[in-house]
N, C-alpha and C positions, 0 to 999 in steps of 0.2 A: 853500606855495604854493595858493591857493586858486582855483575856478574852475566853471561854469556846464557840467553836463553835460544836455545836450539827447537825450533819448528820441526815434527815429528812428521813424515809421512808415508802412509805406507804403501810399501813397492812391491808388484805384485811381479814374480820371477818364475818362468818355468823352464822345466828341463824334461829332458826326454832321453830313455835308455835305447838301444839299440834294436830292440822286439820288433817296434812299430810304429816308428820315425812316420811313416804317411799319417796315420790316424793322429801323432802327437802334433803335426805339420796343419792339416785342418784344424785343430783346435785352436794354437794361436793363431790362428787368422781370425777364424771366427771371434776371438777377445782382441783381435785390434793389436797384436802384438810380436814378437820374436822367441823363437826359443833363444836359452842362455847356449851360446857355443861351448862346447865340450869336449873336450880329451878323452877317448876309451878304446883300449885295444887290448889286445890277449897277449901274455907272453908265451913262451914256448910250450911250456909245462900246464898252460890253460889255465892261468890266475890272470885277473882282470884288472886292468889300472883306470882308473878315472880321474881327472880335474878340470875344473870348472876355468875359461879361459876371462871369466872376469869376477869383480869382487860380490858376492852376496851379503854382506854384513847386513843385519838390520831387517832381511827382505822378507817378505813372507811366499815360501817357495813349496812348490806343485810339482813334486816329480813322477811323470807320466809313462806307465811301464806295463803292456802288457807280459804274463807270464807266459810267453809263447813258445813253440820249440828252438833250440833246446831249454827246456826249462825251466832245470835249474842253473843254468848260467844266466839266464833272464832275473832271475829271483836273487842271486848272489849280484850280478850287475847292481840292481835296483837298490840292496844293503850296502853295499858301497857308495853309491850316490848321495844316499841318507846320512852315512857317516861322515860322508865329506861334508854336505852343508851344516853338518852339527858341527862340525869341526871348524868351520868357517864362519859360524857365528850368524847363519840363519835366524831367526825371529822366530817363525811358525815354519814347521814344514808338514805339506799335505801329503800323503802317499796316494794316485792317482791308480786303480788298480782298473784298466777295463777287463780283464779277464784274472783273475784270482786262481792263482796255481794251488793244487792239493785240497779244493774246496771239496772234493766229493770224501776225503778219507777227515769226516767231522766227529764220529763218533767211534767208540770200540763197538764193531760185531763181535768179534773174539775176544777170549786174554791176549795179554803179551803182542795185541798193538799200540801203536802209537796214535796219538789226534794229530796228524799232520798239519791241519785246516790253524789247528791252537798253537802249535809251533812255527807256524809262518808270523801269525800275527804278533808271537812275542818277540821275534827278530826285527817286526818293522820297528816297535815299539824301542826295544834295546839300542838299534840303530838310531835312534836319535826320531822316529815319527812321532809329531801329536794329534794326526789326524788320520783317518782312510777315508778314501772315497771309491766304492765299487760297483761296477755293474752285475745286476742279476746273478749274487750268491747263488751256491746252491742249495742250501739252507739257510733261513733268516738267521738261525741260533751263531750262525758264525758272525754276526754282529756282536754279541756279546764277551768274543776272543780276544777284541784288543781292549785296551787299558786308556781308552780314550773316545772322543766321539768317530760314531760312523754315519759316514752318509752311503746307505743302499741306494742307487738308481735303478730304476725300473726301464728296460726297454719297451717294455708293452704298449704303449701309446704309439710307438715309433713302429711296431711290428702291425698291430691292430688296424693303424689308419691304412698301412697300405693294401690289406686284406678286406677292409669295408670297404675302399675305392676299387678293386680288381673284382672282387666276389659277391659285394653287399646285394646286387641283383638277384642271387639266388638261395633257394633255403641253404643255410650253414647248419652244423653243428662243430661244438669244441671238444677234441678229446684228448683225453691225459693218457700219456704211454702206460701209465702204471695208475695205480690207487694211491700212491702218495704225494702225487702231483694235482691232485683236483680244486685244494684253493688257488694254483695258479688259472687250472680250465676255468675258475668258477670270475674270476677277474677277468677275464679273457671273455667269458660268455657276456657279462657285463658291458664291455664295450664293442660288444658286435650286437645290442640289442636284444637281449635274452635269450641267443639262440640257446637250444638246446644239449645238456652235456651228455659225456659217453666215457667210459673208459678200457682201457684194454686189458683182460685180466691173462696175470703170465704166470707161469709154471715154471721149474727148472726142471731138467732133464737129469737125470744122478749120474748119467752114462756121459754126459758132456759138462763139464768143471766149466763155469764163468757164462754160460751159455743158456739164453732164457728161449720160451717159446712163447711166442703169441698166441693163445689158443681160444680166445673169447670175447665178444666185442658184449660189453657190457651199456647196455642205452639204445635210444632209436635215432640207426644213424641213415637208414633207406632212404634212398632217392633224393640227398642230400649231400652238400660239398663239403667234406668232415676238414678241420682246419686242426692238425694235430701237433698240439704244443708241447715244447720242452726247453729247457734252461741251456744246454749244449747236445752239438751230435760227435761224437769221438769215434768211433767206429762204424756206426750208423746202423748195426745189427739189429737192435732193439728196434728203432723207428720206422728200418723199414719194412720190418715183419709186420708193424701196425698198421701202417700204410697198404699191404697186402692183404691183411686179414678183414681191413677195414671194407675194401673192395669185393671183397668175397661176401663179405654181409650186407652186400646192398648200397653200399655208399655212390652216390653220381661222382663225386672224384675226392682227392685227397691234395690238400693242400701242407706241406709241412713249416712251420715257423717256430724257429729258435736263435737265442742271441748269440750263443759263443759257436763257432765254426770251428772244431779242433780238427775235423777232419783225418783222422789218423788213419794207416793202411789202408784197406779195403774200400773206406768209406765212400770216395766218391764214384768209384765203379758199382756200389750197392747203391748209391741215390740213383745214376743215373738207371738203372736197369727196375728200379722199383717203381709202384703203382704212382706216386705222387707226379700231378700236374707241375708241380712249382714247389721250390725249395730256400724259404726267406732265412736270411741271416744278417747279424750286424758284422762291422768291421771290426770287433772289439781284438779280433787276433786277425794277424796277418792271410789274405788268401792268396796265394800265389799265381802264375797263369799256370802251372801243371794240375793245378786242384780246381779251376774253373770249369763250368759245362754250362749246357744249353737250358737246365730249369732252376739253374742257379741266377739267385737277385740277392745281390749284399746291399744293404742300406745303410747309411752313416752313422754310428753312432755319436758323433763329435758333436752335434748340433746340441745334443744333451750334456754332455760332458764339460762345455765351454759353458753352459748357463749355470750348472751346477757348480764350478770353477768361479763363476763371476758372486753366485749368492755368497759363498763361503767366504771370499775376498772382501766383499762388500760387508759382512755381517746381515745377510738377511737369510730366506729361511728357504732350505733346499726341499724341504716337506710341501712346501705351497708347489712345487713341480709336480707332485702326483697327486693334488687334489685332498692332501689330509693324508696319504696313506703314506704311514714311513716305512 
């Protein structure tokens, strides 16, 4: 009995939505490949059309899409891209989320609320995703929302290396903008040679809904350059109030470091006017020229994402990128 034996060779293919094409291009250049040509456009009523211009059958597919503004359009486009790959017989589909939309809605605070971050994970799975890869999720528990492997990448090494290179000669303190992010601040402290920790105690003004008051610094910050760390900057209200509170408490200076620069509404004006010397972010979300300002430093997350994609494709260890931290 005779037959044909076909050698199976893994085929890496990368796809990008329209939300942050510059980041996707950086990633593929670092991997030494190209993005698969894709047709994507909007119909007059807002519906999205997606089609790949070459065969994806049997491929190890990575779909890169930041959930950038308009966020719901970016999510829907990615879901359609995943569905198209599934129906075109891609062998494995990994969703790469530099910024995971709805991540702040990860639990119910009151009755009759959705857990939107879980719904996003469910939709990705139903569309056909086999694996998720995300950068600095708002809370680690989101990893458990997806029924499959999740690679949780951390921008901490990139951000902290910049801080150490530029401020390492000064006495530092690591500050969390609230008590809930102390664990992240502890990892920063370790990266910065054991810098002391502090956090901002916040209260809410019952007469001003959805606003917080940064009214007390807990920890020793006098005479130190305070590295104020968070996962994202949205309207920048909380983090700029915290920066001002630190200066009032005797800090020698304040540096803000955050992974995701959402920069909604008044954020740019608030950051320009606040006491911070520098605002350090990454390019997980696109930052247009209209939102750039002198104090803003944008570091590329592409080297981290490209290394993680290579590890997944070669069946290596993504955890090894972070010294054993999952």
